[in-house]
Legacy VTK file of the C-alpha trace (Angstrom):
# vtk DataFile Version 3.0
C-alpha trace
ASCII
DATASET POLYDATA
POINTS 98 float
70.791 76.412 71.426
72.129 78.477 74.453
70.873 81.958 75.447
74.727 82.990 74.596
76.831 81.585 71.956
79.935 82.524 73.793
80.770 84.949 76.378
84.023 87.178 76.801
84.507 88.957 80.007
87.678 90.857 81.327
86.576 90.614 84.837
85.067 87.243 85.449
84.032 83.826 84.051
80.473 83.932 82.526
78.526 80.655 81.851
77.583 80.650 78.219
74.116 78.972 78.975
72.723 80.851 81.857
74.854 83.782 82.356
76.182 83.019 85.884
79.311 84.964 86.812
81.990 84.035 89.085
85.667 85.180 89.913
88.231 82.296 89.720
91.009 82.273 92.118
94.300 83.414 90.708
95.941 79.840 91.296
93.124 78.642 88.926
94.063 80.721 85.963
95.298 78.640 83.249
95.978 79.466 79.388
95.232 75.797 78.333
91.411 75.192 77.411
89.628 73.146 79.949
86.271 71.947 80.869
84.301 73.732 83.499
80.955 73.042 85.029
78.665 75.954 85.942
77.780 76.209 89.612
74.352 77.379 88.661
72.982 75.422 85.911
75.377 72.489 86.135
76.221 72.525 82.393
79.422 72.026 81.029
81.536 74.216 78.836
85.081 74.980 77.674
87.058 77.524 79.466
90.082 79.436 78.072
92.007 82.364 79.496
94.559 84.433 78.122
96.980 86.926 79.741
98.187 90.338 79.383
101.288 91.871 80.622
102.340 95.417 80.948
105.979 96.180 81.387
106.707 99.392 83.049
110.449 100.521 83.259
111.521 103.592 85.064
114.913 105.505 84.358
117.050 106.028 87.467
120.106 108.046 87.615
121.101 106.748 91.059
121.294 103.019 90.172
123.464 103.826 87.274
125.730 105.993 89.465
125.077 109.064 87.382
124.477 112.568 88.666
121.019 114.048 88.361
120.514 116.740 85.740
118.108 119.011 87.479
116.209 121.627 85.999
113.687 124.099 87.708
110.115 123.370 86.804
106.882 125.668 87.444
104.414 123.961 89.614
100.550 124.218 89.287
100.445 125.678 92.793
102.409 128.757 91.461
105.701 127.491 93.460
108.835 125.962 91.539
110.962 122.927 92.227
113.860 121.003 90.639
113.375 117.855 88.831
115.881 115.555 87.113
115.362 115.608 83.292
116.764 112.036 82.986
114.966 110.219 85.672
112.158 112.602 86.741
113.020 112.492 90.392
112.636 115.701 92.495
115.779 117.439 94.161
115.395 116.881 97.902
114.953 120.075 99.752
117.872 119.352 102.130
120.487 116.805 102.037
121.642 115.012 105.293
125.578 114.556 104.945
127.213 111.674 106.634
LINES 1 99
98 0 1 2 3 4 5 6 7 8 9 10 11 12 13 14 15 16 17 18 19 20 21 22 23 24 25 26 27 28 29 30 31 32 33 34 35 36 37 38 39 40 41 42 43 44 45 46 47 48 49 50 51 52 53 54 55 56 57 58 59 60 61 62 63 64 65 66 67 68 69 70 71 72 73 74 75 76 77 78 79 80 81 82 83 84 85 86 87 88 89 90 91 92 93 94 95 96 97
């Protein structure tokens, strides 16, 4: 029996026999189970990887051709400034007119 029954690591691949760790190249990532051979102990094992995606969506008044809805917000430094209540962008201190 091996030292480890199985390994689970979010950062690196870890050999379930000897514990050797390595970081695979991103082009080698694959969600299909495949056979791997440890570079340290030369034993073979099955490797499967799973991926997690985080979607981050930001509202934006400008890309929707909407006017900002600015409100004055007190800042931690004691000052204040105007921020849009819809998209969170801060009001420019000055606007260059064309």
